[in-house]
Predicted model as a PDB file, atoms N, CA, C, CB and O in Angstrom, pLDDT in the B-factor column:
MODEL        1                                                                  
ATOM      1  N   UNK A   1     -78.763-107.902 -62.070  1.00 83.00           N  
ATOM      2  CA  UNK A   1     -78.145-108.257 -60.841  1.00 83.00           C  
ATOM      3  C   UNK A   1     -76.648-108.471 -61.015  1.00 83.00           C  
ATOM      4  CB  UNK A   1     -78.793-109.477 -60.282  1.00 83.00           C  
ATOM      5  O   UNK A   1     -76.154-108.711 -62.117  1.00 83.00           O  
ATOM      6  N   UNK A   2     -75.970-108.382 -59.936  1.00 93.00           N  
ATOM      7  CA  UNK A   2     -74.529-108.593 -59.920  1.00 93.00           C  
ATOM      8  C   UNK A   2     -74.232-110.008 -59.469  1.00 93.00           C  
ATOM      9  CB  UNK A   2     -73.828-107.571 -59.004  1.00 93.00           C  
ATOM     10  O   UNK A   2     -74.771-110.478 -58.467  1.00 93.00           O  
ATOM     11  N   UNK A   3     -73.393-110.665 -60.193  1.00 93.00           N  
ATOM     12  CA  UNK A   3     -73.004-112.025 -59.852  1.00 93.00           C  
ATOM     13  C   UNK A   3     -71.628-111.998 -59.196  1.00 93.00           C  
ATOM     14  CB  UNK A   3     -73.002-112.937 -61.110  1.00 93.00           C  
ATOM     15  O   UNK A   3     -70.687-111.415 -59.735  1.00 93.00           O  
ATOM     16  N   UNK A   4     -71.515-112.634 -58.029  1.00 94.00           N  
ATOM     17  CA  UNK A   4     -70.234-112.726 -57.336  1.00 94.00           C  
ATOM     18  C   UNK A   4     -69.615-114.066 -57.679  1.00 94.00           C  
ATOM     19  CB  UNK A   4     -70.401-112.559 -55.789  1.00 94.00           C  
ATOM     20  O   UNK A   4     -70.241-115.112 -57.504  1.00 94.00           O  
ATOM     21  N   UNK A   5     -68.397-114.034 -58.162  1.00 94.00           N  
ATOM     22  CA  UNK A   5     -67.692-115.262 -58.536  1.00 94.00           C  
ATOM     23  C   UNK A   5     -66.458-115.395 -57.661  1.00 94.00           C  
ATOM     24  CB  UNK A   5     -67.304-115.259 -60.050  1.00 94.00           C  
ATOM     25  O   UNK A   5     -65.635-114.482 -57.590  1.00 94.00           O  
ATOM     26  N   UNK A   6     -66.329-116.558 -56.984  1.00 94.00           N  
ATOM     27  CA  UNK A   6     -65.190-116.823 -56.120  1.00 94.00           C  
ATOM     28  C   UNK A   6     -64.261-117.813 -56.805  1.00 94.00           C  
ATOM     29  CB  UNK A   6     -65.649-117.362 -54.744  1.00 94.00           C  
ATOM     30  O   UNK A   6     -64.721-118.748 -57.461  1.00 94.00           O  
ATOM     31  N   UNK A   7     -62.952-117.612 -56.657  1.00 95.00           N  
ATOM     32  CA  UNK A   7     -62.017-118.570 -57.237  1.00 95.00           C  
ATOM     33  C   UNK A   7     -61.815-119.736 -56.271  1.00 95.00           C  
ATOM     34  CB  UNK A   7     -60.662-117.889 -57.567  1.00 95.00           C  
ATOM     35  O   UNK A   7     -62.147-119.636 -55.090  1.00 95.00           O  
ATOM     36  N   UNK A   8     -61.278-120.822 -56.771  1.00 95.00           N  
ATOM     37  CA  UNK A   8     -61.118-122.064 -56.008  1.00 95.00           C  
ATOM     38  C   UNK A   8     -60.236-121.865 -54.774  1.00 95.00           C  
ATOM     39  CB  UNK A   8     -60.522-123.153 -56.899  1.00 95.00           C  
ATOM     40  O   UNK A   8     -60.545-122.389 -53.704  1.00 95.00           O  
ATOM     41  N   UNK A   9     -59.149-121.118 -54.915  1.00 94.00           N  
ATOM     42  CA  UNK A   9     -58.224-120.908 -53.808  1.00 94.00           C  
ATOM     43  C   UNK A   9     -58.926-120.254 -52.622  1.00 94.00           C  
ATOM     44  CB  UNK A   9     -57.041-120.051 -54.260  1.00 94.00           C  
ATOM     45  O   UNK A   9     -58.747-120.680 -51.481  1.00 94.00           O  
ATOM     46  N   UNK A  10     -59.725-119.216 -52.889  1.00 94.00           N  
ATOM     47  CA  UNK A  10     -60.440-118.520 -51.827  1.00 94.00           C  
ATOM     48  C   UNK A  10     -61.427-119.456 -51.116  1.00 94.00           C  
ATOM     49  CB  UNK A  10     -61.181-117.304 -52.398  1.00 94.00           C  
ATOM     50  O   UNK A  10     -61.516-119.448 -49.888  1.00 94.00           O  
ATOM     51  N   UNK A  11     -62.162-120.257 -51.884  1.00 93.00           N  
ATOM     52  CA  UNK A  11     -63.126-121.178 -51.293  1.00 93.00           C  
ATOM     53  C   UNK A  11     -62.438-122.250 -50.465  1.00 93.00           C  
ATOM     54  CB  UNK A  11     -63.970-121.823 -52.376  1.00 93.00           C  
ATOM     55  O   UNK A  11     -62.948-122.628 -49.410  1.00 93.00           O  
ATOM     56  N   UNK A  12     -61.293-122.749 -50.917  1.00 93.00           N  
ATOM     57  CA  UNK A  12     -60.555-123.762 -50.161  1.00 93.00           C  
ATOM     58  C   UNK A  12     -60.030-123.185 -48.844  1.00 93.00           C  
ATOM     59  CB  UNK A  12     -59.388-124.313 -51.003  1.00 93.00           C  
ATOM     60  O   UNK A  12     -59.992-123.889 -47.835  1.00 93.00           O  
ATOM     61  N   UNK A  13     -59.628-121.917 -48.846  1.00 92.00           N  
ATOM     62  CA  UNK A  13     -59.189-121.266 -47.613  1.00 92.00           C  
ATOM     63  C   UNK A  13     -60.356-121.063 -46.662  1.00 92.00           C  
ATOM     64  CB  UNK A  13     -58.523-119.924 -47.922  1.00 92.00           C  
ATOM     65  O   UNK A  13     -60.185-121.197 -45.450  1.00 92.00           O  
ATOM     66  N   UNK A  14     -61.530-120.746 -47.175  1.00 92.00           N  
ATOM     67  CA  UNK A  14     -62.722-120.548 -46.336  1.00 92.00           C  
ATOM     68  C   UNK A  14     -63.146-121.856 -45.662  1.00 92.00           C  
ATOM     69  CB  UNK A  14     -63.887-119.991 -47.182  1.00 92.00           C  
ATOM     70  O   UNK A  14     -63.705-121.838 -44.565  1.00 92.00           O  
ATOM     71  N   UNK A  15     -62.881-122.974 -46.310  1.00 91.00           N  
ATOM     72  CA  UNK A  15     -63.266-124.276 -45.766  1.00 91.00           C  
ATOM     73  C   UNK A  15     -62.600-124.543 -44.422  1.00 91.00           C  
ATOM     74  CB  UNK A  15     -62.911-125.383 -46.749  1.00 91.00           C  
ATOM     75  O   UNK A  15     -63.192-125.200 -43.565  1.00 91.00           O  
ATOM     76  N   UNK A  16     -61.383-124.049 -44.220  1.00 90.00           N  
ATOM     77  CA  UNK A  16     -60.635-124.280 -42.992  1.00 90.00           C  
ATOM     78  C   UNK A  16     -60.859-123.200 -41.933  1.00 90.00           C  
ATOM     79  CB  UNK A  16     -59.174-124.373 -43.308  1.00 90.00           C  
ATOM     80  O   UNK A  16     -60.241-123.239 -40.869  1.00 90.00           O  
ATOM     81  N   UNK A  17     -61.724-122.253 -42.213  1.00 91.00           N  
ATOM     82  CA  UNK A  17     -62.004-121.159 -41.292  1.00 91.00           C  
ATOM     83  C   UNK A  17     -62.778-121.668 -40.064  1.00 91.00           C  
ATOM     84  CB  UNK A  17     -62.801-120.047 -42.009  1.00 91.00           C  
ATOM     85  O   UNK A  17     -63.648-122.528 -40.200  1.00 91.00           O  
ATOM     86  N   UNK A  18     -62.467-121.142 -38.867  1.00 90.00           N  
ATOM     87  CA  UNK A  18     -63.223-121.537 -37.670  1.00 90.00           C  
ATOM     88  C   UNK A  18     -64.718-121.231 -37.789  1.00 90.00           C  
ATOM     89  CB  UNK A  18     -62.659-120.832 -36.448  1.00 90.00           C  
ATOM     90  O   UNK A  18     -65.540-121.952 -37.224  1.00 90.00           O  
ATOM     91  N   UNK A  19     -65.071-120.189 -38.505  1.00 89.00           N  
ATOM     92  CA  UNK A  19     -66.482-119.832 -38.685  1.00 89.00           C  
ATOM     93  C   UNK A  19     -67.209-120.914 -39.484  1.00 89.00           C  
ATOM     94  CB  UNK A  19     -66.610-118.462 -39.396  1.00 89.00           C  
ATOM     95  O   UNK A  19     -68.377-121.198 -39.219  1.00 89.00           O  
ATOM     96  N   UNK A  20     -66.529-121.516 -40.456  1.00 88.00           N  
ATOM     97  CA  UNK A  20     -67.140-122.557 -41.277  1.00 88.00           C  
ATOM     98  C   UNK A  20     -67.348-123.843 -40.489  1.00 88.00           C  
ATOM     99  CB  UNK A  20     -66.283-122.833 -42.502  1.00 88.00           C  
ATOM    100  O   UNK A  20     -68.210-124.647 -40.846  1.00 88.00           O  
ATOM    101  N   UNK A  21     -66.577-124.054 -39.423  1.00 86.00           N  
ATOM    102  CA  UNK A  21     -66.678-125.282 -38.638  1.00 86.00           C  
ATOM    103  C   UNK A  21     -67.620-125.149 -37.442  1.00 86.00           C  
ATOM    104  CB  UNK A  21     -65.310-125.690 -38.157  1.00 86.00           C  
ATOM    105  O   UNK A  21     -67.884-126.134 -36.752  1.00 86.00           O  
ATOM    106  N   UNK A  22     -68.128-123.945 -37.192  1.00 85.00           N  
ATOM    107  CA  UNK A  22     -69.020-123.697 -36.068  1.00 85.00           C  
ATOM    108  C   UNK A  22     -70.466-123.705 -36.553  1.00 85.00           C  
ATOM    109  CB  UNK A  22     -68.680-122.352 -35.380  1.00 85.00           C  
ATOM    110  O   UNK A  22     -70.814-122.943 -37.455  1.00 85.00           O  
ATOM    111  N   UNK A  23     -71.322-124.559 -35.967  1.00 80.00           N  
ATOM    112  CA  UNK A  23     -72.722-124.560 -36.404  1.00 80.00           C  
ATOM    113  C   UNK A  23     -73.445-123.301 -35.932  1.00 80.00           C  
ATOM    114  CB  UNK A  23     -73.447-125.809 -35.880  1.00 80.00           C  
ATOM    115  O   UNK A  23     -73.040-122.704 -34.935  1.00 80.00           O  
ATOM    116  N   UNK A  24     -74.485-122.891 -36.612  1.00 82.00           N  
ATOM    117  CA  UNK A  24     -75.250-121.717 -36.187  1.00 82.00           C  
ATOM    118  C   UNK A  24     -75.827-121.922 -34.787  1.00 82.00           C  
ATOM    119  CB  UNK A  24     -76.383-121.421 -37.188  1.00 82.00           C  
ATOM    120  O   UNK A  24     -76.177-123.042 -34.416  1.00 82.00           O  
ATOM    121  N   UNK A  25     -75.924-120.851 -34.018  1.00 84.00           N  
ATOM    122  CA  UNK A  25     -76.387-120.956 -32.631  1.00 84.00           C  
ATOM    123  C   UNK A  25     -77.877-121.243 -32.530  1.00 84.00           C  
ATOM    124  CB  UNK A  25     -76.070-119.683 -31.885  1.00 84.00           C  
ATOM    125  O   UNK A  25     -78.313-121.835 -31.543  1.00 84.00           O  
ATOM    126  N   UNK A  26     -78.670-120.847 -33.510  1.00 87.00           N  
ATOM    127  CA  UNK A  26     -80.119-121.031 -33.439  1.00 87.00           C  
ATOM    128  C   UNK A  26     -80.601-122.274 -34.181  1.00 87.00           C  
ATOM    129  CB  UNK A  26     -80.812-119.816 -33.995  1.00 87.00           C  
ATOM    130  O   UNK A  26     -81.779-122.366 -34.526  1.00 87.00           O  
ATOM    131  N   UNK A  27     -79.712-123.224 -34.430  1.00 84.00           N  
ATOM    132  CA  UNK A  27     -80.059-124.440 -35.151  1.00 84.00           C  
ATOM    133  C   UNK A  27     -80.852-125.381 -34.241  1.00 84.00           C  
ATOM    134  CB  UNK A  27     -78.787-125.139 -35.682  1.00 84.00           C  
ATOM    135  O   UNK A  27     -80.408-125.654 -33.126  1.00 84.00           O  
ATOM    136  N   UNK A  28     -82.013-125.888 -34.681  1.00 87.00           N  
ATOM    137  CA  UNK A  28     -82.783-126.797 -33.829  1.00 87.00           C  
ATOM    138  C   UNK A  28     -82.075-128.145 -33.681  1.00 87.00           C  
ATOM    139  CB  UNK A  28     -84.194-127.002 -34.405  1.00 87.00           C  
ATOM    140  O   UNK A  28     -81.286-128.528 -34.545  1.00 87.00           O  
ATOM    141  N   UNK A  29     -82.352-128.866 -32.593  1.00 86.00           N  
ATOM    142  CA  UNK A  29     -81.746-130.161 -32.340  1.00 86.00           C  
ATOM    143  C   UNK A  29     -82.584-131.251 -33.006  1.00 86.00           C  
ATOM    144  CB  UNK A  29     -81.612-130.419 -30.821  1.00 86.00           C  
ATOM    145  O   UNK A  29     -83.668-131.583 -32.526  1.00 86.00           O  
ATOM    146  N   UNK A  30     -82.083-131.810 -34.111  1.00 85.00           N  
ATOM    147  CA  UNK A  30     -82.766-132.876 -34.836  1.00 85.00           C  
ATOM    148  C   UNK A  30     -81.841-134.090 -34.835  1.00 85.00           C  
ATOM    149  CB  UNK A  30     -83.141-132.435 -36.308  1.00 85.00           C  
ATOM    150  O   UNK A  30     -80.829-134.086 -35.537  1.00 85.00           O  
ATOM    151  N   UNK A  31     -82.167-135.138 -34.055  1.00 86.00           N  
ATOM    152  CA  UNK A  31     -81.292-136.315 -33.981  1.00 86.00           C  
ATOM    153  C   UNK A  31     -81.070-136.937 -35.365  1.00 86.00           C  
ATOM    154  CB  UNK A  31     -81.892-137.363 -33.025  1.00 86.00           C  
ATOM    155  O   UNK A  31     -82.019-137.153 -36.118  1.00 86.00           O  
ATOM    156  N   UNK A  32     -79.827-137.216 -35.681  1.00 83.00           N  
ATOM    157  CA  UNK A  32     -79.487-137.807 -36.969  1.00 83.00           C  
ATOM    158  C   UNK A  32     -79.266-136.799 -38.070  1.00 83.00           C  
ATOM    159  CB  UNK A  32     -80.551-138.741 -37.381  1.00 83.00           C  
ATOM    160  O   UNK A  32     -78.736-137.142 -39.127  1.00 83.00           O  
ATOM    161  N   UNK A  33     -79.667-135.545 -37.840  1.00 83.00           N  
ATOM    162  CA  UNK A  33     -79.479-134.517 -38.863  1.00 83.00           C  
ATOM    163  C   UNK A  33     -78.519-133.449 -38.356  1.00 83.00           C  
ATOM    164  CB  UNK A  33     -80.832-133.883 -39.260  1.00 83.00           C  
ATOM    165  O   UNK A  33     -77.440-133.257 -38.918  1.00 83.00           O  
ATOM    166  N   UNK A  34     -78.920-132.746 -37.282  1.00 80.00           N  
ATOM    167  CA  UNK A  34     -78.064-131.690 -36.743  1.00 80.00           C  
ATOM    168  C   UNK A  34     -77.277-132.142 -35.527  1.00 80.00           C  
ATOM    169  CB  UNK A  34     -78.893-130.485 -36.385  1.00 80.00           C  
ATOM    170  O   UNK A  34     -76.371-131.440 -35.080  1.00 80.00           O  
ATOM    171  N   UNK A  35     -77.610-133.304 -34.987  1.00 79.00           N  
ATOM    172  CA  UNK A  35     -76.847-133.897 -33.893  1.00 79.00           C  
ATOM    173  C   UNK A  35     -76.729-135.392 -34.161  1.00 79.00           C  
ATOM    174  CB  UNK A  35     -77.524-133.619 -32.504  1.00 79.00           C  
ATOM    175  O   UNK A  35     -77.594-135.965 -34.823  1.00 79.00           O  
ATOM    176  N   UNK A  36     -75.680-136.033 -33.662  1.00 77.00           N  
ATOM    177  CA  UNK A  36     -75.518-137.463 -33.932  1.00 77.00           C  
ATOM    178  C   UNK A  36     -76.692-138.265 -33.387  1.00 77.00           C  
ATOM    179  CB  UNK A  36     -74.210-137.976 -33.327  1.00 77.00           C  
ATOM    180  O   UNK A  36     -77.180-138.004 -32.287  1.00 77.00           O  
ATOM    181  N   UNK A  37     -77.140-139.246 -34.172  1.00 76.00           N  
ATOM    182  CA  UNK A  37     -78.217-140.120 -33.748  1.00 76.00           C  
ATOM    183  C   UNK A  37     -77.627-141.201 -32.858  1.00 76.00           C  
ATOM    184  CB  UNK A  37     -78.962-140.737 -34.967  1.00 76.00           C  
ATOM    185  O   UNK A  37     -76.772-141.963 -33.310  1.00 76.00           O  
ATOM    186  N   UNK A  38     -78.056-141.287 -31.617  1.00 70.00           N  
ATOM    187  CA  UNK A  38     -77.493-142.219 -30.645  1.00 70.00           C  
ATOM    188  C   UNK A  38     -77.718-143.662 -31.093  1.00 70.00           C  
ATOM    189  CB  UNK A  38     -78.114-141.988 -29.255  1.00 70.00           C  
ATOM    190  O   UNK A  38     -76.806-144.483 -30.995  1.00 70.00           O  
ATOM    191  N   UNK A  39     -78.913-143.983 -31.582  1.00 66.00           N  
ATOM    192  CA  UNK A  39     -79.217-145.349 -32.012  1.00 66.00           C  
ATOM    193  C   UNK A  39     -78.379-145.750 -33.214  1.00 66.00           C  
ATOM    194  CB  UNK A  39     -80.700-145.484 -32.346  1.00 66.00           C  
ATOM    195  O   UNK A  39     -77.898-146.882 -33.280  1.00 66.00           O  
ATOM    196  N   UNK A  40     -78.195-144.840 -34.169  1.00 53.00           N  
ATOM    197  CA  UNK A  40     -77.406-145.149 -35.363  1.00 53.00           C  
ATOM    198  C   UNK A  40     -75.962-145.456 -35.023  1.00 53.00           C  
ATOM    199  CB  UNK A  40     -77.464-143.997 -36.343  1.00 53.00           C  
ATOM    200  O   UNK A  40     -75.393-146.414 -35.546  1.00 53.00           O  
ATOM    201  N   UNK A  41     -75.360-144.656 -34.151  1.00 51.00           N  
ATOM    202  CA  UNK A  41     -73.964-144.872 -33.806  1.00 51.00           C  
ATOM    203  C   UNK A  41     -73.798-146.188 -33.059  1.00 51.00           C  
ATOM    204  CB  UNK A  41     -73.431-143.708 -32.962  1.00 51.00           C  
ATOM    205  O   UNK A  41     -72.792-146.874 -33.246  1.00 51.00           O  
ATOM    206  N   UNK A  42     -74.772-146.562 -32.209  1.00 56.00           N  
ATOM    207  CA  UNK A  42     -74.708-147.846 -31.515  1.00 56.00           C  
ATOM    208  C   UNK A  42     -74.797-148.989 -32.514  1.00 56.00           C  
ATOM    209  CB  UNK A  42     -75.833-147.958 -30.472  1.00 56.00           C  
ATOM    210  O   UNK A  42     -74.062-149.969 -32.393  1.00 56.00           O  
ATOM    211  N   UNK A  43     -75.676-148.883 -33.490  1.00 54.00           N  
ATOM    212  CA  UNK A  43     -75.846-149.923 -34.494  1.00 54.00           C  
ATOM    213  C   UNK A  43     -74.571-150.079 -35.316  1.00 54.00           C  
ATOM    214  CB  UNK A  43     -77.039-149.603 -35.408  1.00 54.00           C  
ATOM    215  O   UNK A  43     -74.135-151.200 -35.576  1.00 54.00           O  
ATOM    216  N   UNK A  44     -73.973-148.968 -35.725  1.00 55.00           N  
ATOM    217  CA  UNK A  44     -72.748-149.036 -36.518  1.00 55.00           C  
ATOM    218  C   UNK A  44     -71.617-149.671 -35.721  1.00 55.00           C  
ATOM    219  CB  UNK A  44     -72.338-147.640 -36.991  1.00 55.00           C  
ATOM    220  O   UNK A  44     -70.894-150.518 -36.248  1.00 55.00           O  
ATOM    221  N   UNK A  45     -71.449-149.280 -34.461  1.00 56.00           N  
ATOM    222  CA  UNK A  45     -70.403-149.853 -33.633  1.00 56.00           C  
ATOM    223  C   UNK A  45     -70.647-151.331 -33.393  1.00 56.00           C  
ATOM    224  CB  UNK A  45     -70.309-149.115 -32.308  1.00 56.00           C  
ATOM    225  O   UNK A  45     -69.703-152.121 -33.405  1.00 56.00           O  
ATOM    226  N   UNK A  46     -71.899-151.721 -33.176  1.00 57.00           N  
ATOM    227  CA  UNK A  46     -72.252-153.111 -32.936  1.00 57.00           C  
ATOM    228  C   UNK A  46     -71.958-153.947 -34.179  1.00 57.00           C  
ATOM    229  CB  UNK A  46     -73.735-153.234 -32.538  1.00 57.00           C  
ATOM    230  O   UNK A  46     -71.450-155.062 -34.068  1.00 57.00           O  
ATOM    231  N   UNK A  47     -72.274-153.416 -35.359  1.00 58.00           N  
ATOM    232  CA  UNK A  47     -72.024-154.121 -36.614  1.00 58.00           C  
ATOM    233  C   UNK A  47     -70.534-154.398 -36.780  1.00 58.00           C  
ATOM    234  CB  UNK A  47     -72.555-153.307 -37.809  1.00 58.00           C  
ATOM    235  O   UNK A  47     -70.148-155.505 -37.155  1.00 58.00           O  
ATOM    236  N   UNK A  48     -69.707-153.418 -36.508  1.00 57.00           N  
ATOM    237  CA  UNK A  48     -68.257-153.589 -36.635  1.00 57.00           C  
ATOM    238  C   UNK A  48     -67.770-154.637 -35.642  1.00 57.00           C  
ATOM    239  CB  UNK A  48     -67.521-152.245 -36.409  1.00 57.00           C  
ATOM    240  O   UNK A  48     -66.948-155.482 -35.996  1.00 57.00           O  
ATOM    241  N   UNK A  49     -68.260-154.597 -34.407  1.00 59.00           N  
ATOM    242  CA  UNK A  49     -67.850-155.568 -33.398  1.00 59.00           C  
ATOM    243  C   UNK A  49     -68.301-156.967 -33.782  1.00 59.00           C  
ATOM    244  CB  UNK A  49     -68.413-155.190 -32.028  1.00 59.00           C  
ATOM    245  O   UNK A  49     -67.526-157.915 -33.652  1.00 59.00           O  
ATOM    246  N   UNK A  50     -69.541-157.123 -34.254  1.00 57.00           N  
ATOM    247  CA  UNK A  50     -70.038-158.443 -34.641  1.00 57.00           C  
ATOM    248  C   UNK A  50     -69.208-159.022 -35.775  1.00 57.00           C  
ATOM    249  CB  UNK A  50     -71.512-158.365 -35.054  1.00 57.00           C  
ATOM    250  O   UNK A  50     -68.884-160.209 -35.757  1.00 57.00           O  
ATOM    251  N   UNK A  51     -68.863-158.216 -36.745  1.00 57.00           N  
ATOM    252  CA  UNK A  51     -68.073-158.689 -37.869  1.00 57.00           C  
ATOM    253  C   UNK A  51     -66.706-159.168 -37.396  1.00 57.00           C  
ATOM    254  CB  UNK A  51     -67.920-157.585 -38.922  1.00 57.00           C  
ATOM    255  O   UNK A  51     -66.231-160.222 -37.819  1.00 57.00           O  
ATOM    256  N   UNK A  52     -66.072-158.389 -36.514  1.00 55.00           N  
ATOM    257  CA  UNK A  52     -64.759-158.769 -36.009  1.00 55.00           C  
ATOM    258  C   UNK A  52     -64.848-160.049 -35.188  1.00 55.00           C  
ATOM    259  CB  UNK A  52     -64.160-157.638 -35.168  1.00 55.00           C  
ATOM    260  O   UNK A  52     -63.963-160.900 -35.275  1.00 55.00           O  
ATOM    261  N   UNK A  53     -65.903-160.195 -34.391  1.00 56.00           N  
ATOM    262  CA  UNK A  53     -66.072-161.404 -33.587  1.00 56.00           C  
ATOM    263  C   UNK A  53     -66.249-162.616 -34.485  1.00 56.00           C  
ATOM    264  CB  UNK A  53     -67.272-161.263 -32.639  1.00 56.00           C  
ATOM    265  O   UNK A  53     -65.641-163.657 -34.240  1.00 56.00           O  
ATOM    266  N   UNK A  54     -67.075-162.499 -35.524  1.00 56.00           N  
ATOM    267  CA  UNK A  54     -67.284-163.604 -36.458  1.00 56.00           C  
ATOM    268  C   UNK A  54     -65.970-164.010 -37.108  1.00 56.00           C  
ATOM    269  CB  UNK A  54     -68.311-163.218 -37.532  1.00 56.00           C  
ATOM    270  O   UNK A  54     -65.668-165.195 -37.245  1.00 56.00           O  
ATOM    271  N   UNK A  55     -65.199-163.012 -37.503  1.00 54.00           N  
ATOM    272  CA  UNK A  55     -63.932-163.278 -38.184  1.00 54.00           C  
ATOM    273  C   UNK A  55     -62.985-164.034 -37.254  1.00 54.00           C  
ATOM    274  CB  UNK A  55     -63.280-161.958 -38.663  1.00 54.00           C  
ATOM    275  O   UNK A  55     -62.312-164.970 -37.684  1.00 54.00           O  
ATOM    276  N   UNK A  56     -62.929-163.640 -36.003  1.00 51.00           N  
ATOM    277  CA  UNK A  56     -62.035-164.278 -35.040  1.00 51.00           C  
ATOM    278  C   UNK A  56     -62.498-165.692 -34.692  1.00 51.00           C  
ATOM    279  CB  UNK A  56     -61.940-163.435 -33.772  1.00 51.00           C  
ATOM    280  O   UNK A  56     -61.672-166.594 -34.550  1.00 51.00           O  
ATOM    281  N   UNK A  57     -63.795-165.892 -34.555  1.00 54.00           N  
ATOM    282  CA  UNK A  57     -64.321-167.198 -34.166  1.00 54.00           C  
ATOM    283  C   UNK A  57     -64.227-168.180 -35.325  1.00 54.00           C  
ATOM    284  CB  UNK A  57     -65.775-167.074 -33.691  1.00 54.00           C  
ATOM    285  O   UNK A  57     -63.772-169.310 -35.146  1.00 54.00           O  
ATOM    286  N   UNK A  58     -64.649-167.761 -36.497  1.00 51.00           N  
ATOM    287  CA  UNK A  58     -64.700-168.666 -37.641  1.00 51.00           C  
ATOM    288  C   UNK A  58     -63.299-169.008 -38.147  1.00 51.00           C  
ATOM    289  CB  UNK A  58     -65.524-168.047 -38.766  1.00 51.00           C  
ATOM    290  O   UNK A  58     -63.096-170.068 -38.738  1.00 51.00           O  
ATOM    291  N   UNK A  59     -62.354-168.135 -37.922  1.00 53.00           N  
ATOM    292  CA  UNK A  59     -61.002-168.408 -38.411  1.00 53.00           C  
ATOM    293  C   UNK A  59     -60.939-168.247 -39.907  1.00 53.00           C  
ATOM    294  CB  UNK A  59     -60.551-169.811 -38.016  1.00 53.00           C  
ATOM    295  O   UNK A  59     -60.548-167.196 -40.414  1.00 53.00           O  
ATOM    296  N   UNK A  60     -61.325-169.289 -40.616  1.00 58.00           N  
ATOM    297  CA  UNK A  60     -61.285-169.247 -42.076  1.00 58.00           C  
ATOM    298  C   UNK A  60     -62.718-169.190 -42.586  1.00 58.00           C  
ATOM    299  CB  UNK A  60     -60.524-170.485 -42.666  1.00 58.00           C  
ATOM    300  O   UNK A  60     -63.488-170.132 -42.403  1.00 58.00           O  
ATOM    301  N   UNK A  61     -63.073-168.074 -43.230  1.00 60.00           N  
ATOM    302  CA  UNK A  61     -64.426-167.911 -43.737  1.00 60.00           C  
ATOM    303  C   UNK A  61     -64.478-168.200 -45.219  1.00 60.00           C  
ATOM    304  CB  UNK A  61     -64.939-166.508 -43.457  1.00 60.00           C  
ATOM    305  O   UNK A  61     -63.462-168.184 -45.915  1.00 60.00           O  
ATOM    306  N   UNK A  62     -65.699-168.469 -45.692  1.00 63.00           N  
ATOM    307  CA  UNK A  62     -65.869-168.676 -47.122  1.00 63.00           C  
ATOM    308  C   UNK A  62     -65.597-167.360 -47.847  1.00 63.00           C  
ATOM    309  CB  UNK A  62     -67.298-169.208 -47.443  1.00 63.00           C  
ATOM    310  O   UNK A  62     -65.818-166.277 -47.304  1.00 63.00           O  
ATOM    311  N   UNK A  63     -65.119-167.472 -49.070  1.00 68.00           N  
ATOM    312  CA  UNK A  63     -64.779-166.275 -49.816  1.00 68.00           C  
ATOM    313  C   UNK A  63     -66.035-165.503 -50.222  1.00 68.00           C  
ATOM    314  CB  UNK A  63     -63.958-166.640 -51.048  1.00 68.00           C  
ATOM    315  O   UNK A  63     -66.039-164.273 -50.182  1.00 68.00           O  
ATOM    316  N   UNK A  64     -67.102-166.210 -50.614  1.00 67.00           N  
ATOM    317  CA  UNK A  64     -68.328-165.556 -51.056  1.00 67.00           C  
ATOM    318  C   UNK A  64     -69.527-166.176 -50.350  1.00 67.00           C  
ATOM    319  CB  UNK A  64     -68.486-165.662 -52.590  1.00 67.00           C  
ATOM    320  O   UNK A  64     -69.572-167.387 -50.129  1.00 67.00           O  
ATOM    321  N   UNK A  65     -70.503-165.333 -49.996  1.00 69.00           N  
ATOM    322  CA  UNK A  65     -71.769-165.840 -49.475  1.00 69.00           C  
ATOM    323  C   UNK A  65     -72.698-166.022 -50.647  1.00 69.00           C  
ATOM    324  CB  UNK A  65     -72.388-164.883 -48.405  1.00 69.00           C  
ATOM    325  O   UNK A  65     -72.850-165.121 -51.473  1.00 69.00           O  
ATOM    326  N   UNK A  66     -73.326-167.188 -50.727  1.00 68.00           N  
ATOM    327  CA  UNK A  66     -74.234-167.452 -51.840  1.00 68.00           C  
ATOM    328  C   UNK A  66     -75.607-167.786 -51.309  1.00 68.00           C  
ATOM    329  CB  UNK A  66     -73.709-168.592 -52.724  1.00 68.00           C  
ATOM    330  O   UNK A  66     -75.743-168.602 -50.397  1.00 68.00           O  
ATOM    331  N   UNK A  67     -76.633-167.159 -51.874  1.00 71.00           N  
ATOM    332  CA  UNK A  67     -78.017-167.510 -51.558  1.00 71.00           C  
ATOM    333  C   UNK A  67     -78.526-168.429 -52.655  1.00 71.00           C  
ATOM    334  CB  UNK A  67     -78.922-166.236 -51.423  1.00 71.00           C  
ATOM    335  O   UNK A  67     -78.536-168.066 -53.831  1.00 71.00           O  
ATOM    336  N   UNK A  68     -78.947-169.614 -52.259  1.00 70.00           N  
ATOM    337  CA  UNK A  68     -79.404-170.584 -53.269  1.00 70.00           C  
ATOM    338  C   UNK A  68     -80.909-170.753 -53.142  1.00 70.00           C  
ATOM    339  CB  UNK A  68     -78.680-171.962 -53.105  1.00 70.00           C  
ATOM    340  O   UNK A  68     -81.509-171.522 -53.893  1.00 70.00           O  
TER     341      UNK A  68                                                      
ENDMDL                                                                          
END                                                                             
């Protein structure tokens, strides 16, 4: 068999190609895999908001959380 070898420069140029950024047209819709998972994004956004709220309310937080 014939082996095709690509150099790094060519592969880096292909990465920015519009074809490389377009998903295949016949790709099935799988939430969390081929399309963003709505529940996951809500959870991530909520986590960031909760952390910021805690930081603002508590003012000065402990440096480390310890489970005793």
